C-alpha positions, 0 to 999 in steps of 0.5 A: 475458518472462512466465516471467522476471516470474513467477520474479522475482515468486516470488523477491521474495515469498520474500525478503519472507517470509524477511526480515520487517520489524520494527515500529518504531512502537508506539502506545497502543491509543487512538493506534492506534485514532485512526490506524485511524479516520483511514485508514478508507476508504483503499485501497492498489491493488497487485500482489502481486509488484510490488517497489514494492508490496512496498516500500510493504507493508513500510513499512506493516508497520514503521509499524503502518499498516493499510490494505486492499489491492486486487490489480488483477491478481486483481480486475477491479473493483479495476482498474476503480476504479483507472482510473476514479478515479486515471486511471493504470494504475500501482501502487502507488496509495494512494487516501486522503481528505485533510483536507477529505474529498476523495478523492486518488490518490497514486502512486510508492512513495517518495512513498507511504512518505514520506506514510505516515511523516507519519502516524506523527509 
């Protein structure tokens, strides 16, 4: 099973590299800076070859949203942060600050992509 996951992971990464999503949102420098300031302190926990994580990364590329990634397989500290804060061993996971400044943990690629889409509105 591990060999199959390894092979499928490499195929996913290859296809992602070949079919790079096009950026569909273009902002002024000021608007992009404001968005970057809003997302400052946010973190996306992921696995490099997870198809759901690829889905979120592609959405971020389309929407020109820059959030740092932490790979939970490559970084034991990131895995610990995910378990201590989010309480679930699941990726993708977006750690963000809500309007009151409280830390929130969002799971599920579709929910994350929908949330990221609201940032571009």
